[in-house]
N, CA and C atoms as a LAMMPS dump frame, in Angstrom:
ITEM: TIMESTEP
0
ITEM: NUMBER OF ATOMS
399
ITEM: BOX BOUNDS ff ff ff
-5.0000000000000000e+02 5.0000000000000000e+02
-5.0000000000000000e+02 5.0000000000000000e+02
-5.0000000000000000e+02 5.0000000000000000e+02
ITEM: ATOMS id mol type element x y z
1 1 1 N -102.62 -162.256 327.193
2 1 2 C -102.446 -160.834 327.063
3 1 3 C -101.093 -160.513 326.439
4 2 1 N -100.011 -161.064 327.004
5 2 2 C -98.687 -160.858 326.421
6 2 3 C -98.333 -162.118 325.64
7 3 1 N -98.325 -161.997 324.325
8 3 2 C -98.106 -163.164 323.478
9 3 3 C -96.635 -163.486 323.285
10 4 1 N -95.77 -162.545 323.574
11 4 2 C -94.359 -162.823 323.358
12 4 3 C -93.526 -162.167 324.449
13 5 1 N -92.318 -162.733 324.68
14 5 2 C -91.435 -162.113 325.67
15 5 3 C -91.061 -160.682 325.284
16 6 1 N -90.949 -160.408 323.991
17 6 2 C -90.587 -159.059 323.549
18 6 3 C -91.683 -158.059 323.92
19 7 1 N -92.944 -158.404 323.682
20 7 2 C -94.059 -157.514 324.029
21 7 3 C -94.083 -157.296 325.54
22 8 1 N -93.812 -158.337 326.322
23 8 2 C -93.78 -158.244 327.764
24 8 3 C -92.694 -157.253 328.197
25 9 1 N -91.496 -157.363 327.602
26 9 2 C -90.392 -156.466 327.951
27 9 3 C -90.716 -155.026 327.58
28 10 1 N -91.346 -154.804 326.428
29 10 2 C -91.723 -153.452 326.018
30 10 3 C -92.756 -152.86 326.978
31 11 1 N -93.68 -153.695 327.444
32 11 2 C -94.685 -153.215 328.383
33 11 3 C -94.045 -152.817 329.703
34 12 1 N -93.117 -153.612 330.188
35 12 2 C -92.401 -153.286 331.428
36 12 3 C -91.61 -151.993 331.249
37 13 1 N -90.949 -151.83 330.116
38 13 2 C -90.187 -150.61 329.832
39 13 3 C -91.111 -149.397 329.805
40 14 1 N -92.271 -149.519 329.178
41 14 2 C -93.223 -148.41 329.11
42 14 3 C -93.696 -148.022 330.5
43 15 1 N -93.976 -148.978 331.358
44 15 2 C -94.395 -148.684 332.729
45 15 3 C -93.283 -148.003 333.506
46 16 1 N -92.059 -148.452 333.333
47 16 2 C -90.928 -147.845 334.032
48 16 3 C -90.724 -146.402 333.604
49 17 1 N -90.828 -146.13 332.312
50 17 2 C -90.665 -144.762 331.812
51 17 3 C -91.786 -143.876 332.33
52 18 1 N -93.007 -144.376 332.355
53 18 2 C -94.146 -143.583 332.837
54 18 3 C -94.007 -143.251 334.309
55 19 1 N -93.396 -144.135 335.08
56 19 2 C -93.245 -143.905 336.514
57 19 3 C -92.04 -143.038 336.858
58 20 1 N -91.111 -142.877 335.938
59 20 2 C -89.891 -142.111 336.179
60 20 3 C -90.223 -140.633 336.304
61 21 1 N -89.703 -139.905 337.315
62 21 2 C -90.006 -138.485 337.436
63 21 3 C -89.437 -137.698 336.266
64 22 1 N -90.194 -136.722 335.819
65 22 2 C -89.746 -135.886 334.714
66 22 3 C -88.716 -134.885 335.204
67 23 1 N -87.624 -134.74 334.49
68 23 2 C -86.576 -133.824 334.92
69 23 3 C -87.015 -132.371 334.822
70 24 1 N -87.959 -132.055 333.952
71 24 2 C -88.413 -130.678 333.803
72 24 3 C -89.598 -130.332 334.687
73 25 1 N -90.044 -131.258 335.528
74 25 2 C -91.204 -131.003 336.375
75 25 3 C -90.879 -129.934 337.41
76 26 1 N -91.875 -129.096 337.718
77 26 2 C -91.69 -128.026 338.688
78 26 3 C -91.479 -128.613 340.075
79 27 1 N -90.533 -128.068 340.808
80 27 2 C -90.306 -128.522 342.167
81 27 3 C -91.169 -127.69 343.107
82 28 1 N -91.541 -128.284 344.207
83 28 2 C -92.349 -127.584 345.191
84 28 3 C -91.46 -126.648 346.003
85 29 1 N -92.051 -125.593 346.521
86 29 2 C -91.34 -124.672 347.4
87 29 3 C -91.987 -124.738 348.778
88 30 1 N -91.211 -125.012 349.773
89 30 2 C -91.729 -125.084 351.141
90 30 3 C -91.734 -123.726 351.827
91 31 1 N -90.96 -122.762 351.324
92 31 2 C -90.809 -121.466 351.995
93 31 3 C -90.925 -120.3 351.022
94 32 1 N -92.137 -120.032 350.538
95 32 2 C -92.34 -118.866 349.682
96 32 3 C -92.124 -117.606 350.507
97 33 1 N -91.481 -116.6 349.917
98 33 2 C -91.182 -115.35 350.616
99 33 3 C -92.004 -114.212 350.015
100 34 1 N -93.036 -113.789 350.722
101 34 2 C -93.872 -112.675 350.281
102 34 3 C -93.315 -111.328 350.734
103 35 1 N -92.286 -111.356 351.58
104 35 2 C -91.806 -110.121 352.165
105 35 3 C -92.778 -109.675 353.254
106 36 1 N -92.57 -108.472 353.798
107 36 2 C -93.483 -108.007 354.841
108 36 3 C -94.637 -107.187 354.279
109 37 1 N -94.602 -106.933 352.955
110 37 2 C -95.699 -106.216 352.31
111 37 3 C -95.714 -106.515 350.814
112 38 1 N -96.869 -106.335 350.2
113 38 2 C -96.985 -106.446 348.748
114 38 3 C -98.223 -105.687 348.302
115 39 1 N -98.313 -105.422 347.002
116 39 2 C -99.446 -104.694 346.436
117 39 3 C -100.11 -105.534 345.357
118 40 1 N -101.42 -105.446 345.306
119 40 2 C -102.203 -106.099 344.272
120 40 3 C -102.782 -105.031 343.366
121 41 1 N -102.726 -105.266 342.083
122 41 2 C -103.36 -104.377 341.108
123 41 3 C -104.461 -105.16 340.434
124 42 1 N -105.697 -104.704 340.626
125 42 2 C -106.835 -105.379 340.03
126 42 3 C -107.171 -104.746 338.686
127 43 1 N -107.654 -105.562 337.762
128 43 2 C -107.998 -105.082 336.421
129 43 3 C -109.169 -104.096 336.454
130 44 1 N -109.969 -104.125 337.518
131 44 2 C -111.093 -103.2 337.625
132 44 3 C -110.668 -101.828 338.167
133 45 1 N -109.345 -101.61 338.317
134 45 2 C -108.827 -100.321 338.761
135 45 3 C -108.514 -100.234 340.236
136 46 1 N -108.872 -101.23 341.005
137 46 2 C -108.609 -101.212 342.449
138 46 3 C -107.15 -101.564 342.728
139 47 1 N -106.6 -100.9 343.752
140 47 2 C -105.253 -101.198 344.243
141 47 3 C -105.376 -101.59 345.704
142 48 1 N -104.741 -102.692 346.082
143 48 2 C -104.79 -103.186 347.452
144 48 3 C -103.365 -103.265 347.97
145 49 1 N -103.11 -102.628 349.119
146 49 2 C -101.806 -102.713 349.778
147 49 3 C -101.925 -103.676 350.95
148 50 1 N -101.011 -104.616 351.019
149 50 2 C -100.983 -105.59 352.107
150 50 3 C -99.699 -105.367 352.89
151 51 1 N -99.809 -105.278 354.201
152 51 2 C -98.637 -105.053 355.043
153 51 3 C -98.736 -105.891 356.313
154 52 1 N -97.641 -105.952 357.054
155 52 2 C -97.61 -106.771 358.263
156 52 3 C -97.792 -108.24 357.962
157 53 1 N -97.246 -108.669 356.828
158 53 2 C -97.414 -110.065 356.394
159 53 3 C -96.649 -110.992 357.339
160 54 1 N -97.353 -111.997 357.818
161 54 2 C -96.749 -113.038 358.648
162 54 3 C -97.05 -114.386 358.012
163 55 1 N -96.023 -115.207 357.882
164 55 2 C -96.158 -116.533 357.281
165 55 3 C -95.764 -117.575 358.313
166 56 1 N -96.589 -118.591 358.469
167 56 2 C -96.296 -119.71 359.358
168 56 3 C -96.662 -120.981 358.601
169 57 1 N -95.646 -121.688 358.09
170 57 2 C -95.898 -122.834 357.227
171 57 3 C -96.557 -122.339 355.955
172 58 1 N -97.723 -122.854 355.644
173 58 2 C -98.432 -122.389 354.452
174 58 3 C -99.441 -121.281 354.774
175 59 1 N -99.651 -120.981 356.052
176 59 2 C -100.616 -119.954 356.477
177 59 3 C -100.036 -118.556 356.312
178 60 1 N -100.891 -117.634 355.856
179 60 2 C -100.512 -116.236 355.65
180 60 3 C -101.53 -115.356 356.367
181 61 1 N -101.041 -114.333 357.042
182 61 2 C -101.907 -113.339 357.661
183 61 3 C -101.304 -111.967 357.43
184 62 1 N -102.143 -110.954 357.439
185 62 2 C -101.677 -109.59 357.272
186 62 3 C -102.838 -108.611 357.333
187 63 1 N -102.521 -107.358 357.111
188 63 2 C -103.519 -106.293 357.067
189 63 3 C -103.542 -105.73 355.657
190 64 1 N -104.72 -105.283 355.231
191 64 2 C -104.868 -104.752 353.881
192 64 3 C -105.541 -103.381 353.933
193 65 1 N -105.288 -102.574 352.893
194 65 2 C -105.932 -101.273 352.748
195 65 3 C -106.294 -101.078 351.293
196 66 1 N -107.474 -100.464 351.104
197 66 2 C -107.961 -100.132 349.77
198 66 3 C -108.838 -98.899 349.904
199 67 1 N -108.473 -97.828 349.213
200 67 2 C -109.251 -96.581 349.251
201 67 3 C -109.57 -96.131 350.675
202 68 1 N -108.587 -96.234 351.58
203 68 2 C -108.772 -95.794 352.957
204 68 3 C -109.517 -96.764 353.848
205 69 1 N -109.911 -97.902 353.319
206 69 2 C -110.633 -98.911 354.103
207 69 3 C -109.657 -100.023 354.464
208 70 1 N -109.667 -100.44 355.718
209 70 2 C -108.786 -101.504 356.176
210 70 3 C -109.465 -102.852 356.12
211 71 1 N -108.661 -103.886 356.293
212 71 2 C -109.19 -105.236 356.321
213 71 3 C -108.151 -106.22 356.81
214 72 1 N -108.593 -107.399 357.174
215 72 2 C -107.715 -108.467 357.646
216 72 3 C -107.587 -109.536 356.582
217 73 1 N -106.353 -109.896 356.268
218 73 2 C -106.055 -110.918 355.268
219 73 3 C -105.703 -112.215 355.979
220 74 1 N -106.252 -113.335 355.51
221 74 2 C -105.902 -114.661 356.015
222 74 3 C -106.018 -115.649 354.861
223 75 1 N -105.059 -116.564 354.772
224 75 2 C -105.121 -117.548 353.703
225 75 3 C -103.947 -118.49 353.714
226 76 1 N -103.67 -119.067 352.539
227 76 2 C -102.599 -120.046 352.404
228 76 3 C -101.836 -119.849 351.101
229 77 1 N -100.58 -120.239 351.147
230 77 2 C -99.74 -120.366 349.957
231 77 3 C -99.029 -121.698 350.12
232 78 1 N -99.542 -122.717 349.444
233 78 2 C -99.034 -124.071 349.596
234 78 3 C -97.728 -124.286 348.837
235 79 1 N -97.049 -125.372 349.172
236 79 2 C -95.772 -125.69 348.536
237 79 3 C -95.92 -125.909 347.039
238 80 1 N -97.106 -126.329 346.582
239 80 2 C -97.313 -126.544 345.152
240 80 3 C -97.691 -125.261 344.416
241 81 1 N -97.708 -124.128 345.126
242 81 2 C -97.967 -122.832 344.492
243 81 3 C -99.42 -122.408 344.472
244 82 1 N -100.295 -123.137 345.136
245 82 2 C -101.698 -122.716 345.211
246 82 3 C -101.816 -121.591 346.238
247 83 1 N -102.323 -120.457 345.786
248 83 2 C -102.38 -119.23 346.569
249 83 3 C -103.856 -118.859 346.727
250 84 1 N -104.349 -118.816 347.959
251 84 2 C -105.73 -118.419 348.197
252 84 3 C -105.807 -117.688 349.526
253 85 1 N -106.472 -116.539 349.502
254 85 2 C -106.681 -115.807 350.738
255 85 3 C -107.965 -115.001 350.653
256 86 1 N -108.435 -114.572 351.812
257 86 2 C -109.587 -113.677 351.874
258 86 3 C -109.165 -112.4 352.567
259 87 1 N -109.851 -111.335 352.225
260 87 2 C -109.697 -110.073 352.946
261 87 3 C -111.084 -109.696 353.448
262 88 1 N -111.212 -109.644 354.779
263 88 2 C -112.452 -109.212 355.396
264 88 3 C -112.35 -107.707 355.589
265 89 1 N -113.021 -106.955 354.728
266 89 2 C -112.953 -105.505 354.754
267 89 3 C -113.779 -104.951 355.911
268 90 1 N -113.268 -103.901 356.544
269 90 2 C -113.929 -103.303 357.702
270 90 3 C -115.336 -102.798 357.379
271 91 1 N -115.625 -102.467 356.135
272 91 2 C -116.955 -101.965 355.775
273 91 3 C -117.919 -103.079 355.344
274 92 1 N -117.524 -104.365 355.544
275 92 2 C -118.467 -105.452 355.312
276 92 3 C -118.103 -106.522 354.313
277 93 1 N -117.766 -106.192 353.068
278 93 2 C -117.52 -107.261 352.08
279 93 3 C -116.3 -108.124 352.427
280 94 1 N -116.326 -109.34 351.904
281 94 2 C -115.185 -110.251 352.013
282 94 3 C -114.721 -110.557 350.599
283 95 1 N -113.488 -110.191 350.29
284 95 2 C -112.902 -110.492 348.988
285 95 3 C -112.17 -111.813 349.027
286 96 1 N -112.4 -112.648 348.033
287 96 2 C -111.708 -113.929 347.898
288 96 3 C -110.705 -113.779 346.761
289 97 1 N -109.446 -114.148 347.003
290 97 2 C -108.368 -114 346.028
291 97 3 C -107.719 -115.358 345.798
292 98 1 N -107.555 -115.731 344.54
293 98 2 C -106.879 -116.98 344.196
294 98 3 C -105.848 -116.712 343.102
295 99 1 N -104.812 -117.546 343.066
296 99 2 C -103.791 -117.476 342.017
297 99 3 C -102.953 -118.74 342.106
298 100 1 N -102.033 -118.859 341.196
299 100 2 C -101.052 -119.941 341.216
300 100 3 C -99.677 -119.312 341.088
301 101 1 N -98.718 -119.802 341.846
302 101 2 C -97.344 -119.305 341.775
303 101 3 C -96.504 -120.337 341.038
304 102 1 N -95.85 -119.885 339.967
305 102 2 C -95.023 -120.796 339.17
306 102 3 C -93.726 -121.106 339.911
307 103 1 N -92.991 -122.07 339.406
308 103 2 C -91.7 -122.43 339.992
309 103 3 C -90.764 -121.231 340.055
310 104 1 N -90.865 -120.325 339.077
311 104 2 C -89.999 -119.143 339.056
312 104 3 C -90.507 -118.021 339.959
313 105 1 N -91.692 -118.201 340.577
314 105 2 C -92.224 -117.197 341.495
315 105 3 C -93.225 -116.237 340.873
316 106 1 N -93.527 -116.398 339.585
317 106 2 C -94.523 -115.535 338.94
318 106 3 C -95.909 -115.882 339.484
319 107 1 N -96.671 -114.858 339.829
320 107 2 C -98.025 -115.054 340.321
321 107 3 C -98.949 -115.021 339.104
322 108 1 N -99.588 -116.158 338.825
323 108 2 C -100.347 -116.341 337.589
324 108 3 C -101.841 -116.498 337.853
325 109 1 N -102.631 -116.076 336.89
326 109 2 C -104.069 -116.298 336.884
327 109 3 C -104.742 -115.81 338.16
328 110 1 N -104.371 -114.605 338.631
329 110 2 C -105 -114.027 339.809
330 110 3 C -106.455 -113.679 339.536
331 111 1 N -107.341 -114.151 340.395
332 111 2 C -108.779 -113.876 340.288
333 111 3 C -109.273 -113.441 341.661
334 112 1 N -110.203 -112.499 341.682
335 112 2 C -110.83 -112.093 342.928
336 112 3 C -112.317 -111.892 342.707
337 113 1 N -113.075 -112.148 343.763
338 113 2 C -114.513 -111.93 343.702
339 113 3 C -115.035 -111.635 345.101
340 114 1 N -116.211 -111.031 345.161
341 114 2 C -116.901 -110.759 346.407
342 114 3 C -117.554 -112.063 346.861
343 115 1 N -117.269 -112.469 348.097
344 115 2 C -117.76 -113.749 348.608
345 115 3 C -119.284 -113.888 348.501
346 116 1 N -120.022 -112.808 348.704
347 116 2 C -121.481 -112.894 348.633
348 116 3 C -122.022 -112.638 347.24
349 117 1 N -121.147 -112.224 346.321
350 117 2 C -121.57 -111.935 344.955
351 117 3 C -120.479 -112.383 343.976
352 118 1 N -120.312 -113.703 343.784
353 118 2 C -119.234 -114.212 342.936
354 118 3 C -119.263 -113.7 341.49
355 119 1 N -120.397 -113.201 341.039
356 119 2 C -120.45 -112.672 339.674
357 119 3 C -119.736 -111.317 339.582
358 120 1 N -119.442 -110.717 340.732
359 120 2 C -118.67 -109.476 340.771
360 120 3 C -117.199 -109.855 340.977
361 121 1 N -116.458 -109.985 339.871
362 121 2 C -115.086 -110.474 339.956
363 121 3 C -114.154 -109.639 339.087
364 122 1 N -112.857 -109.842 339.307
365 122 2 C -111.823 -109.18 338.524
366 122 3 C -110.571 -110.049 338.539
367 123 1 N -109.676 -109.79 337.63
368 123 2 C -108.345 -110.407 337.684
369 123 3 C -107.445 -109.492 338.501
370 124 1 N -106.331 -110.018 338.971
371 124 2 C -105.364 -109.216 339.708
372 124 3 C -103.957 -109.726 339.435
373 125 1 N -102.982 -108.879 339.717
374 125 2 C -101.586 -109.269 339.566
375 125 3 C -100.755 -108.63 340.669
376 126 1 N -99.579 -109.178 340.842
377 126 2 C -98.616 -108.648 341.811
378 126 3 C -97.207 -109.033 341.34
379 127 1 N -96.218 -108.507 342.012
380 127 2 C -94.824 -108.802 341.67
381 127 3 C -94.528 -110.282 341.915
382 128 1 N -93.521 -110.819 341.233
383 128 2 C -93.109 -112.201 341.515
384 128 3 C -92.612 -112.328 342.958
385 129 1 N -92.683 -113.517 343.484
386 129 2 C -92.175 -113.781 344.822
387 129 3 C -91.033 -114.791 344.708
388 130 1 N -90.296 -114.948 345.786
389 130 2 C -89.147 -115.868 345.723
390 130 3 C -89.349 -117.056 346.648
391 131 1 N -88.563 -118.075 346.377
392 131 2 C -88.578 -119.284 347.184
393 131 3 C -87.298 -119.301 348.02
394 132 1 N -87.445 -119.477 349.317
395 132 2 C -86.278 -119.498 350.21
396 132 3 C -85.939 -120.897 350.705
397 133 1 N -86.061 -121.899 349.828
398 133 2 C -85.686 -123.269 350.219
399 133 3 C -84.19 -123.432 350.169
């Protein structure tokens, strides 16, 4: 396989470089700070206010309101920035919300859909969040 010492050394060097961590790689955040409230703006015109936010590790809980209807929010925001939660609305539907949080705290690619009707979906956005590591 390795016909010469030079090829062997180049192969070892290539493996070492591939295994070396990239200096520009995003670092994980262990303590994302959502504050005690935030608002979601959906592309379909809906506005959702979330308040009473409590964070324990990666778990998130809170209360939500939309057009006078309340709901309970529960989900996760992992150290790698994966953001997923549901809102169980008092009038029946369950909204599923997903996004990714960048290293700088920007909430990206927000998507939401009705749990029983995934074809009924919208994008959403919110303010950036901070990391308190």
